[in-house]
N, C-alpha and C positions, 0 to 999 in steps of 0.2 A: 465295443465299449459304448455304453449309452451316455449321451450328453445330458446335462442337467440344467434346470432352470428354477428360479425362485420368483414367484409372482407375489408382490406385496400390495394387496388391495382388498377392499371389501365390496367391490362392485361385481356381484356375481354374474350379471349379464355379460360384462366384458371378460370376466375370468373364464366363462364357459367357451367363448370364442377363442381365447388364447389356448385353452387346454386342447381344443379340437385341432387347431392348426399346429401347435407344438408337437402334439402326438403324431401327426402326419409327417413331421420332419424328424422323427425319432429322437425327440428331446423330452426327457422325463420332466414332469411338472410338480413342484411343491408349492402350495399356497399358504401364505402367512398373512393374517388379517391384523396382526399387532406389530407395528414397526419395531418395538423394543425386542420382541422375540426374533424378528428378522435380523436385527443387528447381532444377536447372539449366534444365530445360525451362520451368518457370514463370517463371524470371528473364528468359528471352529471348523467350518467345512468349506470345501472348494465348490463353488457354484459357477458353471460356465456362463450362464446368462441371467442377469438380474433385470426384472421388469418391475418398475416402481410406479404406482399411481400417485403422482405428485400432489393430487388433491386430498390425499389422506393425511390427516393431522399426524405429525410425528415423523414423517418421512424426510424432513429437512436434515435430520441427523444422518440418515443413510446417505443422502446426496453429499453432505459435507465430508463424510468418511471416504467416499469414492473420489472426490476431488483431491483429497489429501493422500490418495493411493494407499489408504489403510487396508482396503480389500484388494490386494494386488493381483490375485488370481481370478478375479471375477470380471468377465467380459462377455459380451458388451452390455452396456447399460441402455435399456429401452424405457423411456418415460411416457406414461399415459398422461394426458392433460386435457382439462376442459379449455374452451376458448379463453376464459378469463385467466386460468392458471398459466397458460402458455406464455403470456406476456411477462410473467415473473420468472421464466426459465431462461431468459436470454443470456444470463451470466453463468448458467449451469453448464457443466461439461457432460453432455450426453452423447453417446455414439449415435443413437437414433431417438427421435421423438415422434410420436404420433398422437393424434387428437381423438378424444372421445366425442360421440360414439364411434366405436371402431367399425370400419367396414371390412368385410372379409377380404376383399381384394387388396386393400391397403395393408392389412395384417399379414397376409401371405407374402407380399412383396418385402415388407420390413423384416419379418422374422426369417425369411429365406436368406436375406442379406446378412442378418445376424448369425445365422447358422454357418454360412460360408466363412465368416470372419472367425468364428470359433474353431472350425475345422482347419483353417489355414494355420492358426496358432498351434493347434494340437499336432498337426502333421509335420510341422517344421522340424520337430525333434523326434518324430516317431520312426522307428525302424521295424519293418514288418519281417518277421522270420520267414524264410522261403528256401526250399530245397528244389533247385531247378538247374538244368545245364545252361551254360553261357559260353559264348564264343568271344574271344578277345583277339583283336587285330592290332598289332603295334604300328608305329609310324614307319617301321621298316618293312611292313607287310608280312611280318611273321604272325602265325596263327597259334592260338593256345586255347585248349578246351579246359573249362573249369566248372566248379559248382557254386551256385549262388548260396549264400548263407543268410543274408538279409538285404532288403532294399528300402530306400527312403526317397524322398523327393530330390535329395541332393546327391545320391550316389549309392554304391553297393559294396557289400563285403563279400569276398569270394575265397575259395580254397582250390588249389591245383596241385598236381603232383610235380609239375615243373616250376622253375623259377619264373616269377612274373617279370615282364619287361619294365623298364622305367620310362618316365615321360608320358607322352600322349598316346592314347589308345582309343579304339572304337569297341563299344560293348554291344553285343547283339544277343537278346534273350526274349523269351515269350513269357507272359504272365498267365498263370493258371486261370482257366475259364475264358480266355480270350483267344482269338484266332490269328492276330497279327503279331509279328515280332517287333520289338522295340530296338531301335538303333540309335545310340547316343554316344557322342564324343565325350571322352573323359581324360582324367589324369591320375596316374597311380601316385597316391599321396603317402602310402606306407606299405610295407611288406615285411614279413618275418621269415625265419628259417624253417618254419613248419608248413610253409606253402600258403599262408593266409595273406590277404592283401585288401586294401581299401582303395576304391576308385571314386573320385569326385566327378560328377557330371559337369561338363563345360558347355555343351551346346546340344541342341536337338530341335526338331520342328515343334511348332506350337501344338500340332495335333498329337505328336508323340508324348509331350509333357502333359498334355491334358488327359490322355488315356491313362498315363501312369497315375496322375492325381486322382482320377475317378476310381481306379482300381484300389488305390491305397485307402480312399474314403470308405469303399465298400468293406474292405477287410477290417478297417478300424471299427466300424459300427456294428459288425457282426461277430466280433471276438469278445 
């Protein structure tokens, strides 16, 4: 699934830099040179990242709308500003601000951070469908083989022919395209009579959680 961005500016030298870097981050770019039309787009469409040239006349209405949470699904806000304009932005609530002329190094750093923030928000509620075997070990050291149905940052949904244990468990499974197994402690939070269950992750190594995060990001951006 492609991430989206809206750039509100008439500075085509800066726009070209942004388009190149955003494209490399797998973020689609729409450009709007008229703030009024940008407001209309934001009112009817979900935009992941909004980049506003605060030196462009008419963008104050966009900034006021963001401060009032009018565009609730649009994050993060990145403001371009000239040295003179930046002094007037101290009271503005911007997630990121960078100054014109844009350096490629600065833009890569800022927009990469913005992308990570967007993905963190998207993946927080994303469940990736997955059919894969999984091994469950209960606190009593009982073992159960099951099938994964979906996986998220916070847990998994599974199906088994036998009744799931209650309480704490350890989940052991491999992600497609990877060579290492993931081992995570969890808790059975629900189960039904059809052999389905939900497990919430409780603990795991930083490396394991990072590997899961990166795998979910790849799946999300390629589906």
